[in-house]
N, C-alpha and C positions, 0 to 999 in steps of 0.2 A: 375488452381493453380497458384496465384501471386507468382511472381517470389521472390523468397527470401523464401518465403513460406516454410512449410513442414508440412506433414499427420500426427497427432495424434489420438490415441486413448481413450476415455473417458473410464475410468477405475471405475468413479464413481462419482454421480451428485446430489444432498442430499439441501435442505429445512432446515437453521438450526435457522431462524427465519423470522421474515417476513418479505421479499422480500430479504431475503440472503441467499443467496446458496455456499457451499464448492461445486467444481469440481478439483475433480486428473485423473490428462491425464498422459499414458502411451508412449511409440514410438511405433512407426510399425514394426520397427526393431530393433534386439534386441543387436543388438552391437551399438548402437546411446544412448547416455546420456542425460540428462537434463544440461546444465550451469545457471549461474547468480547467482547475489548475491544480498541482501535485497536491498529494496528501485528501483530495476530495475523492468522490466517491460515486456510482450508479447503483440504483438496484435494478438489478436484474431478473427476466422470468423467462425462460428459453423454455417449455412447456402451458397446454394447456388444460390439462386435470388442474381438477381440485389441493391436488395434493402432489410434492406439496402443496401449503396454501400459502407460507409465507415466499416474497422473492427471496434472492440473494444479494448483499452488499457485495460489491467487488470495486477494488480502487482502481482508480485512473493512472496506468502504466503510460503510457503516450497519448499522447492529441495531432494529430499530421492535416490539420482543417479539415477536408470530408473522412477522415479515416479515425476507428477510438478505437486504443488497442488497451487489452485483458489480460494480467496474469495472472492466473488462481489455481490455487488448490484443489483438486478431488479432496474434498472430507464426511460426502454425504450425499446422500436422494439428489437433492436439487444439484450441487457441484455436476453429480455425477447425468444430470440429465442435459444439463449444457455441455458439456465437455462429450455430448456426443452429434452435436449439430455439425452439420457438416454446410460446406461453402454454398450460398442460395438457399438456407432455409432464414425464414424468421424470428426473430424476439423481441421480447420488449422490453425500455430502459426506463428509470428516472432520475433524473440529475441533470448537470451536479449537485452534489448534496454536499452540506457538512462543511467545515471549516479547514480548510486546508493551510500549508507551510506558508511563511512569508518569503518571500524571495529576494526582496529588497532589500540585502541585506550582504554587508562587503567583508571585506575579510579572508582570514583563513579559516573553514568551515570544512569538518568530518560530518561524513554519514555513515549511520551505525547501522548495518541492517544483518538480521535472522531467519534465516529460510525465505517464509513467502514474504515477506513482508519487505524485500527488495524489491517489489510491485513497485510503490509508488515513490520510491528513492529511484527510478529511473524517472520516472519526469520531471523531476526535481534538480537531479544531477543534468537535466538538458535546459530550467529554467534558471538554475543559476546565476549571476555574470562575479562570478567568487574565483578564489584557490579555495578547489576541491577537493579533496581524499575520502576516498570511498573504503569503509570498512566494511566486508562481505561474511558471511558466516553459516557454514552449511554443515548438515550431516557427514553427509558424503557426498553425492552427488554435485555438480557445479554446472552454476547455468545459466545465463544471458546476463555475464560479465561482459561480454565482446559489444554488447549495447551503448555504453557508456564510456568506452576505452577513450574516444576523441573527447567528450566531456570533463572528465577527471585531472588532475595530476595524476595522482598516483593508486592503486588498488591492490589492500589488503585482504588477503583472504585465508580461513581458515575452515581445517574442519576433524568435524571431531575423529575419526577413521583415520586420520591420519592421511588421507589420496594424495590430497595437493594444500600446500601455502602449510602454514603455521596449523602446529596438531596441539588442537584444543577448543575453547573460546575467543570468539574475536575481540572481547572484553579485553584479555591477559594483555594483549598488544597492544589499545588504543592507549594513549598519553592526550588525557583531555589538556594538561597545561600548552599545551602548541597549537591548539585552537580557539577564533573566538567566539566562534557559534558551535554544537553540535547538536544535530538532528538525527531522529532515531525510529524506526520499527522492526518489533521482533517480539519474539515471545516473552512474555510479559514478566521472567527471571532478567533475561538479558537486558532489558528496559532499565528496569532498581537497577540493576548495577551498574549503567550508564550514566543513572542519576547521582546517586549515591560515589560515583569516582568524581562527578565535575561537578560536587557539593561544593561552592566557595571556591572554583576554580573557572567554573565556565557556565555560560546559558547555553540548555538545554532545553529541547524540545523531542516533544514524543507524541507518538501517531497510535493513538490505541487502538483496540481491538473488543469486540462484542459481540453477539450475537442481534442482528441489528433487525427487528420489525416491519418498523414503519419507514423510517427512513426521514421521517419530517418528526420528529419528536412528540408526536401526540401518542407514544402507546407508553412511555418510559420504562422498555424494558430492554435501553442501551446505559441504565445510568453507571459511573463509578461513583467513588470517593474522593472531595478531594480538600483541599485546608479551605479551600469557601464556600465548603457543601456539595450536595449532590451534583452532578451533571451527565448529562447525552451527552453520549460519543457522540450520536448521530445528528447533532444540532449546535452543540456548544463545539464539540471536536468536530473531526477526530481528534487534532492534532490539539496538545495543552502545554503548557508550561511544565518542561518536570518536576517543580522541584513542590507543584503545587500538586499534582497527583498520591492518593496515600493508594498505593502499593501494598493491597493486604497479603499476607503468608498464607 
């Protein structure tokens, strides 16, 4: 086992949409409880071989004392191997890592997600004590909306194939001037557009994504450009003040 990692047990691991999985893990020690806040992540390793060499960063989707939920998309060999784990299998995790969202914010708040970017927003919606509207953009399949229906005021859905909700991008129906703060997570073009729409109107925070190798800021493999210099997503982020990020085309 790698230094700092601990072993957990798969409670459930199921496919909920095309290439989208929900995995719940429990501790192998009764007295151990999971920690973390929305926007933070864990490095996850569910295989014994040296290939893939790197663990995979997966956002916290929910925490229920003795149970930690991950919502992830199968994109490569690592996440594919994780998706094959069955109940009772063990895996190694390191975390919680990174800086998450500030949940001590009041007023009218909008959460804007795109695709698998919905994962950290689920726990954020459950953690906030404010008036929250949830904007969810999908290409086609809708998933996990029922997990936050009781925690938000309104849910706005868009699909690019016109299968449900608004036909188009979720940013096309967002009205920034109605909110005091906006949190966003999803594809870079979507977050860039959200930041542009909010400029001079409302404060926005973006949860950035990158290939994260170590998870602790040592390898400098997940850097982004900001107005105040190079920052590490795994250490200074993943959550950044939106207008500080330089979204390079």
